[in-house]
C-alpha positions in Angstrom: -7.9 -19.6 -33.4 -10.2 -16.4 -33.3 -12.5 -15.5 -36.2 -11.1 -11.8 -35.9 -8.5 -9.8 -34.4 -11.1 -7.7 -32.4 -11.9 -11.1 -30.6 -8.2 -11.5 -30.1 -7.7 -8.2 -28.5 -10.8 -8.6 -26.2 -9.2 -11.7 -24.9 -6.0 -10.3 -24.4 -7.5 -7.2 -22.6 -9.5 -9.2 -20.3 -6.8 -11.6 -19.6 -4.3 -8.3 -18.8 -7.2 -7.0 -16.5 -7.6 -10.2 -14.7 -3.7 -10.6 -14.1 -3.7 -7.0 -12.8 -6.5 -7.8 -10.2 -4.9 -11.1 -9.0 -1.7 -9.3 -8.5 -3.7 -6.3 -6.3 -5.4 -9.2 -4.4 -1.9 -11.0 -3.6 -0.8 -7.7 -2.7 -3.7 -6.7 -0.2 -3.6 -10.4 1.2 0.2 -10.1 1.8 -0.4 -6.8 3.7 -3.3 -8.4 5.5 -1.2 -11.3 6.6 1.6 -8.9 7.8 -0.8 -6.9 10.0 -2.1 -10.1 11.6 1.7 -11.1 12.6 2.4 -7.8 14.1 1.1 -8.2 17.8 -1.7 -5.2 18.0 0.1 -3.6 21.0 3.3 -3.0 19.2 1.2 -1.7 16.2 -0.6 0.8 18.5 2.7 1.8 20.1 4.4 2.2 16.6 1.3 4.7 15.6 1.7 6.7 19.2 5.3 7.2 18.4 4.6 8.2 15.0 1.9 10.8 16.2 4.3 11.9 18.9 6.9 12.5 16.2 4.9 14.0 14.1 3.3 16.5 16.7 7.3 17.3 18.0 8.3 18.3 14.6 5.2 20.5 13.8 5.5 22.3 17.4 9.1 23.2 16.2 9.6 26.4 14.3 11.1 26.6 11.3 14.3 27.9 12.8 14.5 25.0 15.1 14.4 22.6 11.8 17.1 24.2 10.1 19.5 24.0 13.0 19.1 20.4 13.6 
């Protein structure tokens, strides 16, 4: 089908890259769709809760963390 193996290899590489990019686009699209289904207020509350939890953990000394 191909005149030489170099052409065949090049086509295979292009097809592999295209397939990888398709998978990346699908993952990005699914992530965007999931973000759109979450109400903005719930996302904001979740972000605030995460920030507060991180601050609380950071404010505890190493001794407090070991005790818990």
